[in-house]
A tleap script that builds the chain and sets N, CA, C and O, in Angstrom:
source leaprc.protein.ff14SB
mol = sequence {
  NMET SER ARG ARG GLY ASN CYS HIE ASP ASN
  ALA VAL ALA GLU ASN LEU PHE GLN LEU LEU
  LYS ARG GLU ARG ILE LYS ARG ARG ILE TYR
  PRO ASP ARG ASN GLU GLU ARG SER GLY VAL
  PHE ASP TYR ILE GLU MET PHE TYR ASN SER
  LYS ARG PRO HIE ILE TYR SER GLY ASN VAL
  SER PRO VAL GLN PHE ASP GLN LEU TYR PHE
  ASN ARG LEU LYS SER CVAL
}
set mol.1.N position { -3.197 7.400 -18.562 }
set mol.1.CA position { -1.896 6.914 -18.977 }
set mol.1.C position { -1.093 6.179 -17.887 }
set mol.1.O position { -0.127 5.477 -18.184 }
set mol.2.N position { -1.513 6.353 -16.618 }
set mol.2.CA position { -0.672 5.703 -15.542 }
set mol.2.C position { -1.331 4.447 -15.036 }
set mol.2.O position { -1.186 4.079 -13.870 }
set mol.3.N position { -2.038 3.809 -15.894 }
set mol.3.CA position { -2.617 2.469 -15.409 }
set mol.3.C position { -1.666 1.343 -15.728 }
set mol.3.O position { -0.661 1.540 -16.411 }
set mol.4.N position { -1.970 0.207 -15.252 }
set mol.4.CA position { -1.205 -0.975 -15.490 }
set mol.4.C position { -1.192 -1.313 -17.032 }
set mol.4.O position { -2.206 -1.215 -17.722 }
set mol.5.N position { 0.123 -1.748 -17.554 }
set mol.5.CA position { 0.240 -1.950 -18.866 }
set mol.5.C position { 0.645 -0.890 -19.810 }
set mol.5.O position { 0.974 -1.101 -20.977 }
set mol.6.N position { 0.598 0.340 -19.196 }
set mol.6.CA position { 1.070 1.391 -19.941 }
set mol.6.C position { 2.508 1.804 -19.606 }
set mol.6.O position { 2.682 2.754 -18.843 }
set mol.7.N position { 3.504 1.174 -20.111 }
set mol.7.CA position { 4.856 1.296 -19.558 }
set mol.7.C position { 5.533 2.521 -20.104 }
set mol.7.O position { 6.550 2.944 -19.554 }
set mol.8.N position { 4.989 3.148 -21.222 }
set mol.8.CA position { 5.800 4.254 -21.833 }
set mol.8.C position { 5.186 5.590 -21.427 }
set mol.8.O position { 5.466 6.610 -22.058 }
set mol.9.N position { 4.346 5.606 -20.377 }
set mol.9.CA position { 3.588 6.884 -20.095 }
set mol.9.C position { 4.527 7.964 -19.533 }
set mol.9.O position { 4.449 9.086 -20.034 }
set mol.10.N position { 5.363 7.747 -18.591 }
set mol.10.CA position { 6.255 8.731 -17.962 }
set mol.10.C position { 7.769 8.361 -18.248 }
set mol.10.O position { 8.632 8.683 -17.432 }
set mol.11.N position { 8.060 7.736 -19.320 }
set mol.11.CA position { 9.396 7.366 -19.519 }
set mol.11.C position { 10.382 8.565 -19.560 }
set mol.11.O position { 11.441 8.563 -18.934 }
set mol.12.N position { 9.935 9.644 -20.385 }
set mol.12.CA position { 10.748 10.769 -20.566 }
set mol.12.C position { 11.023 11.493 -19.242 }
set mol.12.O position { 12.145 11.855 -18.889 }
set mol.13.N position { 9.889 11.670 -18.540 }
set mol.13.CA position { 10.117 12.409 -17.220 }
set mol.13.C position { 10.952 11.571 -16.310 }
set mol.13.O position { 11.801 12.133 -15.619 }
set mol.14.N position { 10.790 10.283 -16.247 }
set mol.14.CA position { 11.588 9.391 -15.363 }
set mol.14.C position { 13.024 9.478 -15.819 }
set mol.14.O position { 13.916 9.423 -14.972 }
set mol.15.N position { 13.303 9.607 -17.081 }
set mol.15.CA position { 14.800 9.631 -17.499 }
set mol.15.C position { 15.324 11.048 -17.104 }
set mol.15.O position { 16.430 11.151 -16.574 }
set mol.16.N position { 14.593 12.077 -17.341 }
set mol.16.CA position { 15.148 13.443 -16.887 }
set mol.16.C position { 15.443 13.465 -15.321 }
set mol.16.O position { 16.493 13.928 -14.875 }
set mol.17.N position { 14.480 12.953 -14.557 }
set mol.17.CA position { 14.686 13.013 -13.068 }
set mol.17.C position { 15.905 12.075 -12.786 }
set mol.17.O position { 16.745 12.457 -11.971 }
set mol.18.N position { 16.037 10.985 -13.352 }
set mol.18.CA position { 17.137 10.098 -13.084 }
set mol.18.C position { 18.525 10.784 -13.424 }
set mol.18.O position { 19.480 10.701 -12.652 }
set mol.19.N position { 18.572 11.406 -14.520 }
set mol.19.CA position { 19.795 12.245 -14.830 }
set mol.19.C position { 19.960 13.399 -13.983 }
set mol.19.O position { 21.090 13.770 -13.667 }
set mol.20.N position { 18.856 14.033 -13.566 }
set mol.20.CA position { 19.050 15.206 -12.739 }
set mol.20.C position { 19.707 14.798 -11.358 }
set mol.20.O position { 20.593 15.476 -10.840 }
set mol.21.N position { 19.199 13.628 -10.800 }
set mol.21.CA position { 19.585 13.242 -9.596 }
set mol.21.C position { 21.021 12.732 -9.676 }
set mol.21.O position { 21.790 12.978 -8.747 }
set mol.22.N position { 21.420 12.034 -10.739 }
set mol.22.CA position { 22.699 11.367 -10.872 }
set mol.22.C position { 23.755 12.537 -11.240 }
set mol.22.O position { 24.885 12.497 -10.752 }
set mol.23.N position { 23.409 13.458 -12.009 }
set mol.23.CA position { 24.438 14.422 -12.526 }
set mol.23.C position { 24.389 15.779 -11.684 }
set mol.23.O position { 25.311 16.586 -11.808 }
set mol.24.N position { 23.450 15.998 -10.937 }
set mol.24.CA position { 23.407 17.419 -10.269 }
set mol.24.C position { 23.147 17.232 -8.712 }
set mol.24.O position { 23.937 17.707 -7.898 }
set mol.25.N position { 22.122 16.592 -8.359 }
set mol.25.CA position { 21.596 16.555 -6.913 }
set mol.25.C position { 22.567 15.809 -5.982 }
set mol.25.O position { 22.969 16.282 -4.919 }
set mol.26.N position { 22.902 14.628 -6.459 }
set mol.26.CA position { 23.677 13.781 -5.475 }
set mol.26.C position { 25.180 14.287 -5.374 }
set mol.26.O position { 25.905 13.827 -4.492 }
set mol.27.N position { 25.596 15.125 -6.171 }
set mol.27.CA position { 27.010 15.593 -6.183 }
set mol.27.C position { 27.227 16.922 -5.418 }
set mol.27.O position { 28.332 17.459 -5.344 }
set mol.28.N position { 26.027 17.450 -4.815 }
set mol.28.CA position { 26.163 18.714 -4.182 }
set mol.28.C position { 25.314 18.717 -2.917 }
set mol.28.O position { 24.310 18.009 -2.844 }
set mol.29.N position { 25.707 19.504 -1.924 }
set mol.29.CA position { 24.906 19.712 -0.663 }
set mol.29.C position { 24.501 21.091 -0.747 }
set mol.29.O position { 25.343 21.981 -0.863 }
set mol.30.N position { 23.169 21.346 -0.692 }
set mol.30.CA position { 22.605 22.668 -0.811 }
set mol.30.C position { 22.377 23.145 0.650 }
set mol.30.O position { 21.933 22.369 1.496 }
set mol.31.N position { 22.684 24.423 0.927 }
set mol.31.CA position { 22.475 24.952 2.214 }
set mol.31.C position { 20.961 25.379 2.448 }
set mol.31.O position { 20.564 25.481 3.609 }
set mol.32.N position { 20.152 25.616 1.447 }
set mol.32.CA position { 18.748 25.959 1.697 }
set mol.32.C position { 18.053 25.561 0.418 }
set mol.32.O position { 18.692 25.222 -0.578 }
set mol.33.N position { 16.623 25.610 0.462 }
set mol.33.CA position { 15.732 25.197 -0.608 }
set mol.33.C position { 15.899 26.131 -1.816 }
set mol.33.O position { 15.857 25.653 -2.950 }
set mol.34.N position { 16.077 27.375 -1.625 }
set mol.34.CA position { 16.311 28.300 -2.608 }
set mol.34.C position { 17.550 28.081 -3.498 }
set mol.34.O position { 17.536 28.297 -4.710 }
set mol.35.N position { 18.672 27.616 -2.782 }
set mol.35.CA position { 19.836 27.322 -3.606 }
set mol.35.C position { 19.647 26.011 -4.415 }
set mol.35.O position { 20.178 25.808 -5.508 }
set mol.36.N position { 18.849 25.159 -3.774 }
set mol.36.CA position { 18.554 23.897 -4.532 }
set mol.36.C position { 17.659 24.156 -5.756 }
set mol.36.O position { 17.871 23.546 -6.804 }
set mol.37.N position { 16.616 25.093 -5.637 }
set mol.37.CA position { 15.741 25.339 -6.785 }
set mol.37.C position { 16.621 26.091 -7.893 }
set mol.37.O position { 16.464 25.846 -9.089 }
set mol.38.N position { 17.427 26.892 -7.488 }
set mol.38.CA position { 18.242 27.608 -8.559 }
set mol.38.C position { 19.226 26.708 -9.254 }
set mol.38.O position { 19.541 26.898 -10.429 }
set mol.39.N position { 19.749 25.650 -8.467 }
set mol.39.CA position { 20.604 24.620 -9.077 }
set mol.39.C position { 19.958 23.664 -10.062 }
set mol.39.O position { 20.503 23.278 -11.096 }
set mol.40.N position { 18.725 23.309 -9.641 }
set mol.40.CA position { 17.830 22.469 -10.586 }
set mol.40.C position { 17.472 23.317 -11.783 }
set mol.40.O position { 17.552 22.840 -12.915 }
set mol.41.N position { 17.085 24.542 -11.574 }
set mol.41.CA position { 16.740 25.443 -12.789 }
set mol.41.C position { 17.909 25.549 -13.673 }
set mol.41.O position { 17.761 25.370 -14.882 }
set mol.42.N position { 19.102 25.835 -13.152 }
set mol.42.CA position { 20.313 26.023 -13.859 }
set mol.42.C position { 20.753 24.700 -14.643 }
set mol.42.O position { 21.303 24.747 -15.743 }
set mol.43.N position { 20.483 23.628 -14.030 }
set mol.43.CA position { 20.737 22.266 -14.833 }
set mol.43.C position { 19.790 22.111 -15.949 }
set mol.43.O position { 20.217 21.798 -17.060 }
set mol.44.N position { 18.507 22.312 -15.731 }
set mol.44.CA position { 17.526 21.971 -16.744 }
set mol.44.C position { 17.664 23.075 -17.829 }
set mol.44.O position { 17.734 22.744 -19.013 }
set mol.45.N position { 17.704 24.333 -17.464 }
set mol.45.CA position { 17.584 25.391 -18.610 }
set mol.45.C position { 18.922 25.693 -19.233 }
set mol.45.O position { 18.978 25.984 -20.428 }
set mol.46.N position { 19.995 25.638 -18.487 }
set mol.46.CA position { 21.291 26.018 -18.981 }
set mol.46.C position { 22.076 24.827 -19.581 }
set mol.46.O position { 22.820 25.016 -20.544 }
set mol.47.N position { 21.934 23.692 -19.068 }
set mol.47.CA position { 22.673 22.606 -19.510 }
set mol.47.C position { 21.790 21.499 -20.243 }
set mol.47.O position { 22.075 21.187 -21.399 }
set mol.48.N position { 20.750 20.920 -19.598 }
set mol.48.CA position { 20.049 19.873 -20.241 }
set mol.48.C position { 19.326 20.203 -21.413 }
set mol.48.O position { 19.250 19.400 -22.342 }
set mol.49.N position { 18.760 21.373 -21.449 }
set mol.49.CA position { 17.883 21.843 -22.654 }
set mol.49.C position { 18.838 22.386 -23.679 }
set mol.49.O position { 18.461 22.344 -24.851 }
set mol.50.N position { 20.026 22.894 -23.406 }
set mol.50.CA position { 20.800 23.670 -24.404 }
set mol.50.C position { 22.142 22.929 -24.945 }
set mol.50.O position { 22.509 22.987 -26.118 }
set mol.51.N position { 22.818 22.226 -23.916 }
set mol.51.CA position { 24.241 21.767 -24.256 }
set mol.51.C position { 24.236 20.235 -24.250 }
set mol.51.O position { 25.086 19.667 -24.937 }
set mol.52.N position { 23.393 19.538 -23.568 }
set mol.52.CA position { 23.484 18.139 -23.425 }
set mol.52.C position { 23.064 17.381 -24.703 }
set mol.52.O position { 21.937 17.609 -25.144 }
set mol.53.N position { 23.823 16.548 -25.302 }
set mol.53.CA position { 23.391 15.868 -26.556 }
set mol.53.C position { 22.298 14.860 -26.234 }
set mol.53.O position { 22.324 14.184 -25.206 }
set mol.54.N position { 21.348 14.785 -27.138 }
set mol.54.CA position { 20.266 13.820 -27.033 }
set mol.54.C position { 20.297 12.843 -28.094 }
set mol.54.O position { 20.633 13.171 -29.231 }
set mol.55.N position { 19.942 11.566 -27.770 }
set mol.55.CA position { 20.096 10.562 -28.708 }
set mol.55.C position { 19.018 10.698 -29.823 }
set mol.55.O position { 19.324 10.402 -30.978 }
set mol.56.N position { 17.795 11.126 -29.523 }
set mol.56.CA position { 16.793 11.174 -30.628 }
set mol.56.C position { 17.130 12.322 -31.576 }
set mol.56.O position { 16.496 12.384 -32.629 }
set mol.57.N position { 17.969 13.145 -31.338 }
set mol.57.CA position { 18.363 14.229 -32.321 }
set mol.57.C position { 19.689 14.016 -32.992 }
set mol.57.O position { 20.283 14.938 -33.550 }
set mol.58.N position { 20.143 12.791 -32.930 }
set mol.58.CA position { 21.501 12.313 -33.606 }
set mol.58.C position { 22.626 12.794 -32.773 }
set mol.58.O position { 23.633 13.219 -33.339 }
set mol.59.N position { 22.552 12.768 -31.493 }
set mol.59.CA position { 23.578 13.015 -30.539 }
set mol.59.C position { 24.056 14.423 -30.736 }
set mol.59.O position { 25.266 14.634 -30.663 }
set mol.60.N position { 23.172 15.468 -30.994 }
set mol.60.CA position { 23.588 16.818 -30.941 }
set mol.60.C position { 22.608 17.564 -29.908 }
set mol.60.O position { 21.484 17.156 -29.615 }
set mol.61.N position { 23.151 18.597 -29.461 }
set mol.61.CA position { 22.328 19.361 -28.389 }
set mol.61.C position { 21.045 19.958 -29.104 }
set mol.61.O position { 21.002 20.156 -30.318 }
set mol.62.N position { 20.029 20.220 -28.250 }
set mol.62.CA position { 18.772 20.891 -28.964 }
set mol.62.C position { 19.106 22.232 -29.641 }
set mol.62.O position { 18.568 22.589 -30.689 }
set mol.63.N position { 20.001 22.932 -28.995 }
set mol.63.CA position { 20.455 24.275 -29.713 }
set mol.63.C position { 21.004 23.936 -31.158 }
set mol.63.O position { 20.613 24.522 -32.167 }
set mol.64.N position { 21.911 22.970 -31.152 }
set mol.64.CA position { 22.606 22.662 -32.473 }
set mol.64.C position { 21.568 22.161 -33.336 }
set mol.64.O position { 21.584 22.526 -34.512 }
set mol.65.N position { 20.544 21.274 -32.875 }
set mol.65.CA position { 19.631 20.720 -33.753 }
set mol.65.C position { 18.692 21.802 -34.315 }
set mol.65.O position { 18.302 21.742 -35.481 }
set mol.66.N position { 18.332 22.793 -33.477 }
set mol.66.CA position { 17.556 23.897 -34.088 }
set mol.66.C position { 18.305 24.674 -35.085 }
set mol.66.O position { 17.723 25.073 -36.093 }
set mol.67.N position { 19.588 24.927 -34.878 }
set mol.67.CA position { 20.393 25.669 -35.909 }
set mol.67.C position { 20.481 24.871 -37.096 }
set mol.67.O position { 20.383 25.438 -38.185 }
set mol.68.N position { 20.656 23.617 -37.035 }
set mol.68.CA position { 20.739 22.735 -38.345 }
set mol.68.C position { 19.340 22.853 -39.084 }
set mol.68.O position { 19.276 23.040 -40.299 }
set mol.69.N position { 18.324 22.743 -38.344 }
set mol.69.CA position { 16.907 22.866 -38.933 }
set mol.69.C position { 16.768 24.058 -39.683 }
set mol.69.O position { 16.375 24.029 -40.850 }
set mol.70.N position { 17.084 25.176 -39.052 }
set mol.70.CA position { 16.793 26.559 -39.586 }
set mol.70.C position { 17.821 26.744 -40.702 }
set mol.70.O position { 17.475 27.413 -41.675 }
set mol.71.N position { 19.046 26.223 -40.661 }
set mol.71.CA position { 19.914 26.297 -41.881 }
set mol.71.C position { 19.395 25.550 -43.018 }
set mol.71.O position { 19.603 25.964 -44.158 }
set mol.72.N position { 18.675 24.381 -42.780 }
set mol.72.CA position { 18.116 23.568 -43.890 }
set mol.72.C position { 16.957 24.400 -44.495 }
set mol.72.O position { 16.805 24.426 -45.716 }
set mol.73.N position { 16.167 25.057 -43.689 }
set mol.73.CA position { 15.120 25.835 -44.138 }
set mol.73.C position { 15.560 27.083 -45.081 }
set mol.73.O position { 14.894 27.476 -46.039 }
set mol.74.N position { 16.714 27.605 -44.678 }
set mol.74.CA position { 17.155 28.748 -45.404 }
set mol.74.C position { 17.654 28.359 -46.765 }
set mol.74.O position { 17.564 29.140 -47.713 }
set mol.75.N position { 18.183 27.152 -46.875 }
set mol.75.CA position { 18.818 26.653 -48.092 }
set mol.75.C position { 17.827 26.204 -49.068 }
set mol.75.O position { 18.177 25.994 -50.230 }
set mol.76.N position { 16.563 26.032 -48.670 }
set mol.76.CA position { 15.444 25.519 -49.489 }
set mol.76.C position { 14.851 26.638 -50.361 }
set mol.76.O position { 13.906 26.400 -51.113 }
savepdb mol mol.pdb
quit
């Protein structure tokens, strides 16, 4: 997938890393590598995956999207 002409191969990963750098890493100075690891983990697991709205899901967070999905399943 990473050869010439395949422009969509890592677009999702590049978008995540760009947001991670812009929203978390460049705003903080970490005293050591363990603090940085826990900060990145916190951003990805506690904010990006649960609270940050995503365009593909209608500008709702993944948690809200899952709740809407399961509510639709219950009503069927």
